[in-house]
C-alpha positions in Angstrom: 80.1 102.1 149.2 80.1 101.1 145.5 80.7 103.9 143.0 78.0 104.0 140.4 79.5 103.5 136.9 78.7 106.3 134.5 76.3 105.3 131.7 78.0 106.2 128.4 76.1 107.6 125.5 76.5 105.9 122.1 78.9 108.4 120.7 81.2 108.6 123.7 84.6 106.9 124.0 84.3 103.8 126.3 86.5 101.2 127.8 85.9 98.8 124.9 86.8 101.6 122.4 90.1 102.2 124.2 90.9 98.5 124.5 90.3 97.9 120.8 92.2 101.0 119.7 95.1 99.9 122.0 95.0 96.5 120.3 95.0 98.0 116.9 91.7 96.4 115.9 89.1 99.3 116.3 88.4 99.3 112.5 85.8 102.0 112.8 87.6 104.3 115.3 86.9 107.2 112.9 83.3 107.1 114.1 84.5 107.9 117.7 87.6 110.1 117.4 87.4 113.4 115.6 84.4 115.8 115.7 80.8 114.5 115.5 77.5 116.4 115.6 75.4 114.8 118.4 72.7 115.5 121.0 73.7 114.8 124.6 70.0 114.4 125.6 69.5 118.1 126.3 71.4 120.0 123.6 72.7 119.7 120.1 76.4 120.2 119.8 79.7 118.6 118.8 81.5 115.8 120.6 85.3 116.1 120.2 87.8 113.3 120.8 91.5 113.3 120.2 94.4 110.9 121.1 97.2 112.9 122.6 98.9 110.5 125.1 101.7 112.7 126.3 99.8 116.0 126.5 99.6 117.8 129.9 96.2 119.2 128.8 94.1 119.7 125.7 91.3 122.1 124.8 89.2 122.8 121.8 89.5 126.1 120.1 87.5 127.5 117.2 85.1 130.0 115.8 82.5 129.0 118.4 84.7 130.3 121.3 86.8 132.9 119.6 89.8 130.6 119.6 90.0 130.9 123.4 92.2 128.0 124.8 90.6 128.3 128.2 86.9 128.2 127.1 86.5 124.5 126.3 88.9 122.2 128.2 88.8 118.5 127.4 88.7 115.6 129.8 91.5 113.0 129.8 90.4 109.4 129.4 93.0 106.8 130.4 94.8 104.4 129.9 95.4 105.7 126.3 95.3 109.4 126.8 92.2 110.2 124.7 90.8 113.7 125.5 87.1 114.3 125.0 84.6 117.2 125.3 81.0 118.0 124.3 80.6 121.6 123.1 77.0 122.8 122.6 78.1 126.0 120.9 80.1 124.2 118.2 78.0 123.9 115.0 78.3 122.4 111.6 80.7 124.5 109.4 82.7 125.9 112.3 86.5 125.9 112.1 88.4 124.4 115.0 91.7 123.0 116.2 93.1 121.3 119.4 95.2 123.4 121.7 97.7 121.1 123.2 99.8 121.9 126.3 102.9 119.8 126.2 104.8 118.5 129.2 107.5 121.1 128.6 104.8 123.7 129.2 104.5 125.0 125.6 101.3 125.3 123.7 100.7 124.0 120.1 97.6 124.2 117.9 96.9 121.1 115.9 94.4 120.2 113.2 92.2 117.2 114.0 93.8 114.0 112.6 90.3 112.5 112.2 88.5 115.6 110.7 86.3 114.9 107.8 86.7 118.4 106.3 89.4 121.1 106.4 89.8 124.8 105.7 90.8 125.7 102.2 94.6 126.2 102.0 96.5 128.3 103.0 94.2 128.0 106.1 95.1 125.0 108.3 92.1 124.5 110.6 89.7 121.6 110.6 86.0 122.1 109.9 83.0 120.5 111.6 80.9 118.6 109.2 78.4 115.7 109.1 79.0 112.8 106.8 76.6 110.4 108.5 73.9 110.7 105.9 75.6 110.9 102.5 73.2 110.2 99.5 74.0 107.1 97.5 72.2 105.6 94.5 75.0 103.2 93.4 73.5 100.0 95.0 73.6 98.1 91.7 77.3 98.8 91.4 78.1 97.9 95.0 76.2 94.7 94.7 78.0 93.7 91.5 81.3 94.6 93.1 81.0 91.8 95.6 81.4 89.2 92.8 83.9 91.2 90.7 87.3 89.4 90.2 90.3 91.5 89.2 92.0 88.3 88.0 89.5 87.8 85.2 88.1 91.3 84.4 89.5 94.1 82.3 91.2 97.1 84.0 92.1 100.1 81.9 92.9 102.8 84.4 93.0 106.6 83.7 95.3 108.2 86.2 94.1 111.8 86.8 94.8 114.9 88.9 91.5 116.8 89.3 93.1 120.2 89.7 95.0 120.1 86.4 92.8 117.9 84.2 90.7 120.9 83.1 90.5 124.3 84.7 88.1 127.3 84.5 89.7 130.6 83.5 90.9 132.2 86.7 93.6 132.0 89.3 94.3 129.7 92.2 91.5 127.5 93.5 88.8 129.6 91.6 89.9 127.9 88.5 89.5 124.3 89.9 86.7 122.1 88.7 84.5 121.0 91.6 84.1 117.3 92.3 80.7 117.5 90.7 81.9 119.3 87.6 84.8 116.9 87.2 82.5 113.9 87.6 80.2 114.9 84.7 83.0 115.9 82.3 85.3 113.0 83.2 82.6 110.3 83.0 81.7 111.5 79.5 85.3 111.4 78.4 86.1 108.0 80.0 83.1 106.3 78.6 83.8 107.6 75.1 87.5 106.5 75.4 86.7 103.1 76.9 88.4 103.2 80.3 87.1 101.0 83.1 88.6 102.8 86.1 89.8 106.2 87.2 92.7 106.6 89.7 92.6 109.9 91.5 95.7 111.6 92.8 95.7 113.9 95.9 92.3 113.5 97.5 93.1 113.4 101.3 93.7 116.9 102.5 97.2 118.3 102.0 98.7 121.8 102.4 101.1 122.2 99.4 99.8 121.9 95.8 103.3 120.9 94.6 103.2 117.7 96.7 100.3 116.5 94.4 98.6 115.1 97.5 101.5 112.8 98.6 102.2 114.8 101.8 98.9 114.5 103.7 97.8 116.4 106.8 94.1 115.3 106.8 93.8 111.6 106.2 90.0 111.5 106.7 89.1 114.6 104.8 88.6 114.9 101.0 90.5 118.0 100.0 88.5 121.2 100.2 90.1 122.4 96.9 87.3 120.8 94.9 84.3 121.0 97.3 82.7 119.4 100.3 82.6 115.7 101.4 79.1 115.6 100.0 80.4 116.8 96.7 83.1 114.1 96.8 80.5 111.4 97.5 78.4 112.7 94.6 81.4 112.3 92.3 82.0 108.6 93.4 78.3 107.9 93.1 78.2 109.4 89.6 81.2 107.3 88.4 79.6 104.2 89.8 76.2 104.9 88.1 78.2 105.1 84.9 80.0 101.8 85.5 83.4 103.3 86.2 85.4 102.1 89.2 87.3 104.6 91.4 90.8 104.0 92.8 92.4 106.5 95.3 96.1 107.1 95.8 96.7 106.4 99.5 99.9 107.4 101.4 100.6 105.4 104.6 104.4 105.8 104.1 105.1 109.2 105.4 103.6 112.6 106.3 104.9 116.2 106.3 106.4 118.3 109.2 103.8 121.1 108.9 103.1 122.6 112.3 99.4 121.9 112.2 99.8 118.2 111.1 100.7 114.9 112.7 104.4 115.6 113.4 105.2 115.7 117.1 101.5 115.8 117.7 101.4 116.3 121.4 104.9 117.7 121.7 106.4 114.2 121.3 106.5 111.7 118.4 103.1 110.1 118.5 102.4 109.0 115.0 106.1 108.7 113.9 109.0 106.6 115.1 110.8 108.4 117.9 114.2 107.4 116.6 115.0 109.8 113.7 116.9 106.9 112.0 113.5 105.2 111.5 111.2 108.2 111.8 112.5 110.5 109.2 113.1 110.3 105.4 116.3 112.2 104.7 115.5 112.6 101.0 111.9 113.8 101.4 112.1 115.8 104.7 109.1 113.9 106.0 108.1 111.8 109.0 107.6 108.0 108.9 104.7 106.4 110.6 105.5 104.1 113.6 104.2 100.7 112.3 105.1 99.1 115.6 102.5 101.2 117.6 99.1 99.6 117.6 97.2 102.9 117.7 99.1 104.2 114.6 98.4 101.0 112.7 94.8 101.4 113.8 94.7 105.0 112.5 96.0 103.8 109.1 93.9 100.7 108.7 90.7 102.4 109.8 91.6 105.2 107.3 91.8 102.6 104.5 88.4 101.2 105.5 87.0 104.7 105.8 87.6 105.4 102.1 86.4 102.0 101.0 83.4 101.5 103.2 82.1 105.1 103.9 82.9 106.6 100.5 82.5 103.4 98.4 86.0 103.6 96.9 86.8 100.5 94.8 90.6 100.4 95.3 93.6 101.9 97.0 96.9 102.4 95.2 99.4 102.4 98.0 102.2 104.9 97.4 105.9 104.3 98.1 105.6 100.8 99.4 109.4 100.1 99.0 110.2 103.0 101.4 108.2 101.3 104.1 109.6 97.8 103.6 113.3 98.7 103.7 114.8 100.3 106.8 117.7 101.6 104.7 115.5 103.1 102.0 117.1 106.5 101.0 119.5 106.3 103.8 123.3 106.0 104.1 125.3 103.8 106.4 124.8 105.1 110.0 121.4 106.6 109.1 119.3 103.5 109.7 118.8 100.8 112.4 118.7 97.1 111.5 115.9 94.9 112.6 116.3 92.4 115.4 117.7 89.8 113.0 120.3 92.3 111.7 118.5 92.8 108.3 117.2 95.8 106.5 113.5 94.7 106.3 111.0 96.7 108.4 109.3 93.7 110.1 106.6 96.1 111.6 105.7 97.4 108.1 105.4 93.9 106.7 103.0 92.9 109.5 101.1 96.2 108.9 100.6 95.4 105.2 99.4 91.8 105.9 97.0 93.1 108.6 95.7 96.0 106.4 95.2 93.9 103.2 93.6 91.0 105.1 91.0 93.2 106.8 90.2 95.5 103.9 89.9 92.7 101.3 88.0 90.3 103.6 85.5 92.9 104.6 85.0 94.2 101.1 85.0 91.6 98.3 85.7 93.0 94.9 87.8 95.9 96.3 91.5 95.9 95.3 94.7 97.1 97.0 97.6 98.0 94.6 101.2 98.3 95.6 103.6 100.8 94.1 106.6 98.7 94.9 109.8 99.5 92.9 112.0 96.5 93.9 111.9 92.8 93.5 110.4 92.2 97.0 108.9 88.7 96.7 105.2 87.8 96.9 103.8 91.4 97.1 100.5 89.9 95.8 101.0 86.6 97.6 98.7 85.6 100.4 99.7 86.6 103.9 99.3 83.0 105.2 101.8 82.0 102.6 104.3 84.7 103.5 103.1 87.3 101.0 102.0 90.9 101.7 98.5 90.4 100.6 98.0 93.1 97.9 95.6 92.4 95.0 98.0 93.8 92.4 101.4 95.5 92.0 102.6 98.2 89.6 105.1 96.7 87.2 107.9 99.2 87.6 110.4 96.9 86.0 108.4 96.7 82.8 107.9 100.5 82.8 111.6 101.1 83.1 112.6 98.7 80.3 109.8 99.9 78.1 110.7 103.6 78.3 114.4 102.9 78.0 113.8 100.9 74.8 111.4 103.5 73.4 113.9 106.3 73.9 116.4 104.6 71.7 117.1 105.5 68.1 115.5 102.7 66.1 119.0 101.8 64.7 120.1 100.9 68.1 117.0 98.9 69.2 118.3 95.7 67.7 121.0 95.7 70.4 118.4 96.1 73.2 115.8 93.7 71.9 115.6 91.9 75.2 114.3 95.0 77.0 110.9 94.3 75.6 110.9 90.6 76.1 112.4 90.3 79.6 109.1 91.2 81.5 107.4 88.1 80.0 109.9 85.9 82.0 108.4 87.2 85.3 104.9 88.3 84.2 103.2 85.7 86.4 105.2 86.1 89.5 102.8 88.8 90.7 99.4 90.2 89.6 100.7 93.1 87.6 99.5 96.4 86.3 101.5 97.9 83.4 101.9 101.6 84.2 102.9 104.8 82.4 102.1 107.1 85.3 102.6 110.7 86.2 106.0 109.9 87.6 107.2 109.3 84.0 106.2 112.7 82.6 107.6 115.1 85.2 111.0 116.4 86.5 112.6 116.7 83.1 111.7 113.2 82.0 109.6 114.6 79.1 106.1 113.7 78.1 105.6 110.3 76.5 105.6 111.9 73.0 108.9 113.7 73.6 110.6 110.6 74.9 110.2 109.2 71.4 113.1 109.5 69.0 113.0 111.3 65.7 110.9 114.3 64.5 107.2 114.7 63.5 105.8 111.5 62.1 108.4 109.3 63.8 107.5 110.5 67.3 103.8 109.9 66.8 104.3 106.6 65.1 106.7 105.4 67.8 104.1 106.2 70.4 101.4 104.3 68.6 103.4 101.1 68.3 104.5 101.4 71.9 100.9 101.8 73.1 99.8 98.8 71.1 102.6 96.6 72.5 101.5 97.7 76.0 97.9 96.9 75.4 98.8 93.4 74.1 101.3 92.6 76.9 100.0 90.6 79.9 98.9 92.8 82.8 96.2 95.4 83.5 96.8 98.9 82.1 97.3 102.4 83.4 98.1 105.6 81.5 98.4 109.1 83.0 96.0 111.8 81.7 97.1 113.7 78.6 99.4 110.9 77.3 96.4 109.4 75.4 96.5 112.4 73.0 100.3 112.9 73.1 100.6 115.9 75.4 103.7 117.8 74.3 104.7 119.4 77.6 105.6 117.7 80.8 102.7 117.6 83.3 102.4 120.4 85.8 99.8 120.6 88.6 99.6 124.4 88.1 97.8 124.3 84.7 95.3 122.2 82.8 96.2 119.7 80.1 96.9 121.1 76.6 93.5 120.0 75.2 93.9 122.5 72.3 96.3 120.0 70.8 93.3 117.9 69.7 92.7 120.4 67.0 95.8 119.1 65.3 95.5 116.0 63.2 98.5 114.1 64.7 97.2 114.4 68.2 93.7 113.5 67.2 95.0 110.5 65.4 96.9 109.3 68.5 93.7 109.7 70.6 91.7 107.8 68.0 94.3 105.0 68.1 94.4 104.7 71.9 90.6 104.8 72.1 90.3 102.0 69.6 93.0 100.1 71.6 90.9 100.5 74.7 87.8 99.3 73.0 89.7 96.4 71.5 91.0 95.5 75.0 87.6 95.5 76.6 85.9 93.6 73.8 88.4 90.7 73.7 88.6 88.4 76.7 91.9 87.1 75.4 93.5 90.4 76.5 92.5 90.2 80.2 90.9 87.0 81.4 94.2 85.0 81.5 96.4 87.9 82.6 97.6 85.9 85.6 98.2 82.6 83.8 101.1 81.6 81.4 98.4 80.0 79.2 97.2 83.4 78.2 100.3 84.6 76.4 102.6 83.0 73.7 105.5 84.4 71.8 105.4 83.8 68.1 108.8 85.4 67.5 110.6 87.1 70.4 114.0 87.0 68.7 113.6 89.1 65.5 116.0 91.7 66.9 117.5 92.5 63.4 114.2 93.9 62.3 113.0 95.0 65.7 109.7 93.2 65.2 107.8 91.5 68.0 104.9 89.0 67.4 102.9 87.2 70.0 99.5 85.7 70.7 97.0 86.4 73.5 94.8 83.3 74.2 91.3 83.4 75.5 90.4 80.8 78.2 88.3 78.8 75.7 90.8 79.3 73.0 88.1 80.4 70.6 88.8 84.1 70.0 92.6 84.6 70.2 94.6 87.7 69.0 97.8 87.8 67.1 99.9 91.0 67.5 102.7 92.1 65.2 104.6 95.3 66.1 107.3 96.9 64.0 109.6 99.2 66.0 111.6 100.6 63.1 110.9 103.1 60.3 111.6 100.4 57.8 108.8 98.9 55.7 109.0 95.1 55.6 107.3 94.3 52.2 106.8 90.5 52.7 106.9 90.0 56.5 105.9 86.5 57.4 104.3 85.6 60.7 104.3 81.9 61.7 101.0 80.3 62.7 100.1 76.8 63.9 96.6 76.6 62.4 95.4 77.0 58.9 92.3 79.0 59.7 91.2 82.5 58.8 92.9 85.4 60.4 90.8 88.6 60.5 92.7 91.9 60.6 90.9 93.9 63.3 93.4 96.7 63.9 95.8 98.3 61.5 97.8 101.3 62.6 98.2 102.4 59.0 94.6 103.6 58.7 94.1 107.3 57.9 92.2 108.0 61.2 95.4 106.9 63.0 97.7 109.1 60.8 98.6 106.3 58.5 98.7 106.2 54.7 95.5 104.2 54.4 96.9 101.6 52.0 94.3 99.0 51.1 94.8 95.6 52.7 92.8 92.4 52.8 90.5 92.1 55.9 90.9 88.3 56.0 94.1 86.3 55.7 94.4 82.6 55.0 97.8 81.2 56.1 100.1 79.7 53.4 101.8 76.4 53.8 105.2 77.9 54.4 107.1 77.2 57.6 108.0 80.3 59.6 108.9 80.9 63.3 109.0 77.2 63.9 105.4 76.8 62.8 104.1 75.0 59.7 102.1 77.9 58.2 102.6 81.6 57.8 100.8 84.8 57.0 102.5 87.2 54.6 101.9 90.8 55.6 103.2 94.1 54.3 104.4 95.7 57.6 104.6 99.5 57.3 107.1 101.7 59.2 106.3 101.5 63.0 103.3 99.3 61.9 101.0 97.4 64.2 98.7 94.7 63.0 96.3 92.8 65.2 94.6 89.6 63.9 91.7 87.7 65.4 91.5 83.9 65.0 
């Protein structure tokens, strides 16, 4: 007698779900695993599903059953070991966990890896919520995004940490701005300044404030520190309605050992490599995802798609890519295992990146994936079919290192390190780069950007101005960490808000004025972004004036009609009759002069328009004489 096959309800885990999850291609598995409010045909309740392949048994515990491990047992679904249960008593807002009986006979309580909301720390439970009907009114932005091309458009990114941007008077989380409050204040500030994007640190739920969100326990839950998932969606929607893109930091490299998290999830290594030589970071004390396991890759890829497709995120900045690519990253001899060819490349992580980038970018035109990759790994932004990793862009860590090392030098010694500022132009087109001065550069005794600068008083501020101008003119998109645009004095700390009171002081206001005008100059002039990925967009006028530590270069627009000439003086010397070589005898309009009073300069009167003289300079037939002030910046349009 044939056994009648059970008819599955839409929300239940079926054979096809298990097959696709086992193949690593169930890109919307987050709609099935986790906790979902449903009706089983008779009652409203919550359908729970969790992957725990080596568990002896699993039950749901929570506020709805007084955390009784025997009240709501779950049914095992093979072949993958997914446990499911429908619980009528479980309602929206209830806290819950999974009680897992391991094969050794012990019991462990775990938060839901697919939960969409979590208890406010120090609590560690998951919270039942419903994100199926979020309210969106950003249709115009989302439609425009489909045709947006990062190669040709401006990107000026404000890297921000919500919990320490601004805070209400008060202690602990009571002082945090909510997602909604942050949205309104940040949008107003970003629009005034001229930023195109915001990059948010620490959004996926994490237990320890001091990790800044880089040790995640709830990959599918916006942190409860700043509000609910609905509040988070409101924030994204509000940014979009004000034409500001949103990038999230995303951490597929590692996760913490916290007892309620992913580590040894069912009493055995489920999400991490079983071999500690691959599955643990000695330096960080964290676990490494097993990129060779299809279900783990599916977990991460579906998570990337979750943020992009369900929450309308415009880009993911992937943290610690180098730690994933190299098997010996942060490890000594004997602490790592070579790949099958005897090399130190993690072949499984390489395949993961190609798969993730291909799917995310193919399904979501206009979205970007950004690699924080600190080595010279080739073709990070190359196409997977050509052997690349498939990222849209890469942080230019080499430029950042050379730039900060140069800027720290006493100006007297800069002539001996002149090449530090020119070297990046030799590889500027090998990848699609973002120039970054991120949070990593202003913590752990590295000093704020201002206090990296040599000298005292005026010299520090003037150095920072010329440095920012050089950065804005150099090929590559731009990123600056919050507070550095007004010359924050102290290093950043997640425990306090930025020192906004500094803007009452003229020097700090002047830096902010200068950076704001740089941003508006950047967005207004296509020469500064539309040829970022092409050598035709950049030309050195004089890369070799090391004696005077002056750099001059041209940014070309695609039609070559509105080009910009930058001249940057990195010494406290005034060059009375500095000449800049030019090829054409046409008018050069001075559109930015760092010596203006609003930038903290002397305000010496200068012509607004310059006509080149027939005097050879820099290998060109004509030249412009210009009185270049100490640490002076001049930008001409022609």
